[in-house]
N, C-alpha and C positions, 0 to 999 in steps of 0.2 A: 504494500500500500504506500503510495507516495505521501509524504508529509511536507508541509511548508518549510522552506529553508529559513525564511525570516517572517516576523509578525507583520501584519498589515498596520499601517498608521491609523491614528484616530480619524483623520480627515477622510481617508479612503473608506473606512468602515461607515462613518456617518453619511458619506455621499451615497453609498450603496443603500443605506436605510432611509434615504430621503423620501421614498414613495411608500413606506410601510405604515403611514399614519392612517387613522380612521377617517372615512369620508361621511359627511352628513347624508342621511337618506333623502331622496328626492320626494318632496311632498306635493301632491296634486290635489286639486279641489274636485270633489265629487260633483258630477253634472246633475245628479238627481236631487241631493239634499244640501249641496254646497258646503259640506263639512270637509276638513282636511283628511286625506287618506294617503297611503303609500301607492305609488304608481304601479300599474299592472296587477292590482289586487282588488278583491271585492271590498266595498265600503263596509267597515264594521258598524256603522250607524244605521244605514238603511238596507244593506245587504244586496245592493245593485252592482252589476258589473256589465259594462257595454250595453246599457239600456234594459237589461233583464234582471229580474229578481233571482239570484242564485243561492242566497243564504237566508235562512229563516232567522230573523233577529228578534222575534217576539218571544217573550218569556212565558 
């Protein structure tokens, strides 16, 4: 197994890790009830997705 001959510098390590941060989720507005929801998912408030009721949200 090959092993590194020298250690990587702090700059090289942090440059590689520059894209490892968390991204904020994209929030869309539900066209049916106008509540915020995650994109490409059924609305947790009204249960609609693409104009159809797909989830029963009544308790």
